[in-house]
C-alpha positions as CSV (number, residue, x, y, z in Angstrom):
1,M,19.6,-21.9,-9.1
2,T,16.4,-20.7,-7.5
3,T,13.1,-22.5,-8.0
4,R,10.0,-20.9,-9.2
5,K,8.5,-21.2,-5.8
6,E,11.4,-19.3,-4.2
7,R,11.2,-16.5,-6.8
8,L,7.5,-16.2,-6.2
9,K,7.9,-16.1,-2.5
10,K,10.4,-13.2,-2.8
11,L,8.2,-11.4,-5.3
12,A,5.2,-11.8,-2.9
13,S,7.3,-10.2,-0.2
14,V,8.3,-7.3,-2.5
15,Q,4.7,-6.8,-3.6
16,A,3.5,-6.7,0.0
17,Q,6.1,-4.0,0.7
18,V,5.0,-2.0,-2.3
19,K,1.4,-2.2,-1.1
20,A,2.4,-1.1,2.4
21,L,4.4,1.8,0.9
22,H,1.4,3.1,-1.1
23,E,-0.9,2.7,2.0
24,M,1.5,4.6,4.1
25,R,1.9,7.4,1.5
26,R,-1.9,7.6,1.2
27,A,-2.3,7.9,5.0
28,T,0.4,10.6,5.1
29,L,-1.3,12.6,2.4
30,L,-4.7,12.4,4.1
31,A,-3.0,13.6,7.4
32,E,-1.4,16.5,5.5
33,A,-4.8,17.4,4.0
34,A,-6.4,17.3,7.4
35,A,-3.7,19.6,8.8
36,A,-4.2,22.1,5.9
37,D,-7.9,22.0,6.5
38,E,-7.4,22.7,10.2
39,E,-5.0,25.5,9.4
40,A,-7.7,27.1,7.2
41,R,-10.3,26.8,9.9
42,A,-8.0,28.3,12.5
43,L,-7.2,31.2,10.2
44,A,-10.9,31.8,9.4
45,D,-11.8,31.7,13.1
46,R,-9.0,34.3,13.8
47,L,-10.3,36.4,11.0
48,N,-13.8,36.4,12.4
49,A,-12.8,37.0,16.0
50,A,-13.8,40.3,17.5
51,D,-10.5,41.1,19.1
52,S,-8.4,40.0,16.1
53,L,-5.9,42.2,14.3
54,A,-7.1,40.6,11.1
55,A,-9.1,43.7,10.3
56,L,-5.8,45.4,9.7
57,F,-4.5,42.8,7.3
58,P,-7.6,41.0,5.8
59,D,-5.8,40.2,2.5
60,I,-3.0,38.3,4.2
61,Y,-5.6,36.2,6.1
62,H,-7.6,35.6,2.9
63,N,-4.5,34.6,1.0
64,R,-3.3,32.2,3.7
65,I,-6.8,30.6,3.9
66,A,-6.9,30.2,0.2
67,A,-3.4,28.7,0.1
68,A,-4.3,26.2,2.9
69,L,-7.5,25.2,1.1
70,A,-5.5,24.7,-2.1
71,R,-2.9,22.6,-0.3
72,R,-5.8,20.5,1.2
73,D,-7.3,20.0,-2.2
74,A,-3.9,19.0,-3.8
75,K,-3.2,16.5,-1.0
76,L,-6.7,15.0,-1.3
77,A,-6.1,14.6,-5.1
78,E,-2.8,12.9,-4.5
79,A,-4.4,10.7,-1.9
80,R,-7.0,9.6,-4.4
81,H,-4.2,8.8,-6.9
82,E,-2.5,6.7,-4.2
83,T,-5.8,4.9,-3.6
84,G,-5.6,3.7,-7.1
85,L,-2.0,2.6,-6.6
86,V,-3.0,0.7,-3.5
87,A,-5.7,-1.1,-5.4
88,T,-3.3,-2.0,-8.2
89,A,-0.7,-3.2,-5.7
90,T,-3.4,-5.3,-3.8
91,V,-4.4,-7.0,-7.1
92,R,-0.7,-7.7,-7.9
93,T,0.0,-9.0,-4.4
94,N,-3.0,-11.3,-4.6
95,M,-2.0,-12.6,-8.0
96,V,1.6,-13.4,-6.9
97,E,0.4,-15.0,-3.7
98,R,-2.0,-17.3,-5.6
99,A,0.9,-18.2,-8.0
100,Y,3.1,-18.9,-5.0
101,R,0.6,-21.1,-3.4
102,A,0.0,-23.0,-6.6
103,A,3.8,-23.5,-7.0
104,R,4.1,-24.6,-3.4
105,H,1.3,-27.2,-3.9
106,E,2.9,-28.4,-7.1
107,D,6.3,-28.7,-5.4
108,E,4.7,-30.7,-2.6
109,R,2.8,-32.9,-5.0
110,Q,6.0,-33.6,-7.0
111,R,7.9,-34.4,-3.7
112,G,5.1,-36.8,-2.7
113,D,5.3,-38.5,-6.1
114,R,9.0,-38.9,-5.8
115,E,8.7,-40.4,-2.3
116,R,6.1,-42.8,-3.5
117,L,8.3,-43.9,-6.5
118,E,11.2,-44.4,-4.1
119,I,9.0,-46.6,-1.9
120,I,7.9,-48.6,-4.9
121,E,11.5,-49.0,-6.1
122,Q,12.6,-50.1,-2.7
123,A,9.8,-52.6,-2.5
124,R,10.7,-54.0,-5.9
125,S,14.4,-54.3,-5.1
126,R,13.5,-56.2,-1.9
127,A,11.2,-58.6,-3.8
128,K,14.0,-59.6,-6.2
């Protein structure tokens, strides 16, 4: 049978992993948004270049730029959502860690009480 302290320790570990997962996902989404933004900039630069063939196919360039900007906006929205999940995971992690520390301190206090009672019992048995 596992003690409350052991269960809280495992839960704290899982919560930390969940938090790390959301942080990593947010970072990935921000990187993808930056890549889409860079793609849109590069396409716009090519479209505006004097020696570009973009004058032959302006609609294609405009469509690809619009798609890259839409992708950027979608990734940024997803990253904002992940930011909320990171905050929630942080709060949960902190709550579980506080509960774990409290359980650990309670366990140590009970162990100390038992040790003191054993010392008292030994002293009484010697005195008899």
